[in-house]
N, C-alpha and C positions, 0 to 999 in steps of 0.2 A: 607877523601876521602867517596865514598859513596857506600854505602855498598853494594844497588842497583847494582850499575853499577859492583862492584868487585863480586856479585853471578850468574848474568849472563857471565862476563869473562868468569865464569869458567865452566859457561855451557857448553860456545864455545867451550873450549879445551878438554870437557868430550867429547860433541855430535858431536864434529868434523868439528862444520863451523855456519857458523851465521843461517841457513836457519833452520838446524837442532835444534839449539839451542832455536829459535824463537816456534818453533813446540813445544817443551819441554815444553816453559816458556806462550805459549800463547800471544806471542807477533809475530811482523811482522818483514822479514829481516829487514825492514829498520830500526824499530824501535829499532831489537836487535843493524844495525850500529852504532845510534845515541847514544844510552847509551856507545858504546865503544872508541868511540871517545873521549866523555864526560870526560869518564876514563884516556883517555889519555891527555886530556887538563889541567886533576885536577892531575895528578903526572910530567906529564912535558916529556913521556918520550911514543915512539911507542912502543907499546907491543906484537905486530902481525906485521909480514912481511904480508903486503895484494899484496904485488907483486908476487908470487908465489902460482900454484895451490898443494896441498889446503894450505893455509895460514900457517906461520910456525910463532911460538913464539919466539920474541928476548930473550937477555940472561933478558933482564929485564923483560919482560912477564914471561918466566920460575922462577925468582922468584916469582915473584904478582902468580904464578899458585901455587906455594909449601905454601907459608907462608898464599895465601886467603882459601886454605883447612883448615888449624889449625884454623884461623879463625872465619872461618864460622863453625866450630867444636862448638869453645867455644862459638859462640853466639848462637847455639843451646841449650848447657848445659845450659846458662842465661834465654834462654824462659823458658826452661825448672823446674830450678829454683825458677823463679816467679810465677809458676802456681802452682808451691807448697806454695808458702806464702798465695796465695787467700786463701786457705783452713789454713794455721795456721800462727801463728805470727814466729813460729820457728818451719822449717819443719824439723828438726832432731838435735837430744841432745845427743851427748857422753860426759856424764860425767865420772871423777874417782874421788874417796872419798874413804881417811883412814877406817879403820874397826872399831878404836875407837868413833868414828862419825857416820858413815852410818846407822847403824841401831832406831837412835835416831832423826836424821835428815829426814831418805828418807821417811820412812811413812804421815809425813807432805808435804814433798816436793812434791812427785808425784803428791799428790792430786790438789795442786796448781798448779800445770802443767798443768794437763789432758787434760785443755782446750785450749793450749796454743802451746803446742809441739806435728808435728805430728807421729816422733819417737822417743822414750826415751832409748838410755843404757843406764845402770851403771857398772861401775866397780871398784872394793872393795878388800880388801885382808890387810894384818897385812903389808905383806914388799913389795909389789907390787910396779913396776917400774914404779910411773904414770908418772914419769916430763919427762922418759926417751918417753914417750906415747904421753905424752903431745907434744914434739918436733916433734917430726916424724909425727903429725897430725892426731893420731888417736883418739888424745882426744879433745875436743871442749873447756873442762875448769875441772880443777883440785880440789879439797877443801879438805887440809891437813894442817898439824901443822908446814910442812917444810918450813926452813926461806930459801928467795933468792937471792943467789948474784950476778949472771949475769941478774942487773933490765935491760940493754937493749935489754935482748930478752921478756924476764917475766915480766906480770903486776900484780903486789897484789894488793887484798884489804882485810881488815882484817875486819874477822866476830863477834868472839869471844874470851875473855882475860880468862881463869880459873886459880886458884891454885894449884899446887902439895903438895898432902899433902901425910900423911901416915896414912897407916891401918894398923890395927892391931886383933889379932882374938879376937873374943867377949870375955867382961872381963880382957883383958890383961891391968895394970896399964899404962898411958897415963905417956910414959917423958918429963921431963918438960925442960930440957936443954941438952946441944948436950953431957954432961958427964954421962945423963942417956940413951940418943938413943945409946951412944958406949956401956952401958953395955947392954941393949938391944942387940946392933950388935953380940954382942959375946955370948949370950945365946939363942936366937931363927935366925934359918936362917933367911936371907935377897931372896926372891924371885924377882927376876930382870926382866924389860923387855930387849929385847936384843939390841944391840947395832945397830942394823939395823934400829931401831924407835928412831925417836927424844927424845920421851920421856924417853925414857933407857939412851939415851947422858945427859937429864936436869939431871936427878937424879943423874949420874956418877959426874958431874960437885961437883953438891951439897953435897957430901962423900968427893970428894977432897979436896974441899974447905975448910972443917972443920973435914978433916982428921976423916973421918966417917968410919972403916978395918968390912967388914959384913963379918958374916960368911954364908957359905954354896954357892954352884956353880949352882944354880937350874935357868933357863933363859928361858922367855915364848913370843913367839910372839903375844898371845893371852890372852884378859883383862880374857875370861873366865876360862883361865888353871890357870892364877895365882891365881885370887877370889877362886878358888876354895880348891885351898890350903890355901887362907890365913883364911877361914871362918871354915875349917879342922882342925883349929889352928897348919898347921905344918908351917908355917912361917909368917911375914911380909912383905908389897912392902912398894911402896911409887906410887901414881897414882893421876888421875885428876877424878872430878866430872863426867866429859863425859862419861870418863871409866865405873867406877861402875855403870853411866844412862845404856850405850847403853850394859852391861854387865848381868843387871836384878840386881844390889844390891840395898838395901836399904841400907839406912841410920843406922837402927838398926842392919843390918847383919852384922856387923864390928865396931870396934875403928876407930873414924878417929880425929886424929891428926893434928894439923898443925907444922910445922918445928920453931922452936924459931927463933928468931932475924931478920931472914929474909926467905921471901916463895918465892920459885921459882915460875916462869910463862910459861904457853904454850901456845900458840896463835892458831888458827884454822884461816886460810884465803882461800879464793879464788883465784885461780892463772892461769891465760891463756898468751896465745903466742901475742905480741904488735899484731904485723902485721896482726894476723886472728881477732880483737879486732871488735865486732859488737854488736849492741842493746843484744843479748842474753847474756851474760855474767854478765852484769847489770842489767837483770829482775831477774837473778837465785842469782844474790847477794844479791839485794833485799828481795826476798823469805826469803833466808837463814837466814839475819837479824830478819825476820818477825818471823821465823819459833822458834829460840835460844830466843827471847822474852819472847815466852811464855811458852816453857819449863825449862828458866832462873829461877826461883822457889825450880823448881827441882833438877837442878845444887846447887843454894845456899845452900840445905837439905843435902847435901853429900860435902859440903866443911869445916864440921867441926865449926872452929870458922874464917873461911877468907869464911864467904860467900857474903862479901861487893865487894870481888875481882873476883867473878864471872859476867860480864860485856861485853853486848855487846856492839859493834866495830861499831863506824858510817865513821870510814876513817880520 
């Protein structure tokens, strides 16, 4: 259907007649009539009963009036959106980033996005429900360690893989096997991440697998609070190089020890809703990989003997 014809038809409905619609649109009454006739031929229906005065909408005309108004509002929204693209490649971007990545990634990412993005907003936190907000359309994409099961709804791109390592107070002897880890776990409090964090679940699975029974009941969502206790000598923990970097922990502040036999891993991914996919998600994904490649040496230094396990992933 001709959008101009629908626009003229709606003007007839709003102004109450062909002459008034023509005056509002800068057309003659004959020109308005021609557009209306063409629209009726296009749809194969009489939209307006002209045998009565004033002309009255037919049932089909009433349907087009209701749906046509919604259509024209959508067209105006599209026009406004396209005008925003005249100024920026991405008019608006709403990111959700987990706390254990945000402070290391954001300064570099914001600098690279500043010329391409008109309006940038970032939601972060330790246990903020990012995926529900993504699904509701309140975020455009998420950078998270969560693993997606609903692949029909969500799309993901891997960014970074990093090892989970043990961090001990400075000067503490390094356990060499699981027996020595168990002995340390009975001698020194274990400071854990809460179960709402994927990292906390990864560590618990590792301990259950090798029957490690930890002492202590301290749980934190914040890496900063966790490292404060470790560096003070109050306990030990299991974490990742990225968590250490974001918390401002230098590799010389603690003892970093890899797990024997098996190295548990955490991956960082970009996540978005498939039906809302556009070029912005791929642009941000590429920029994140660039940033991670730049900071990878700093992560490798915080990986103990597992520096080679820090890898920027390319999909």
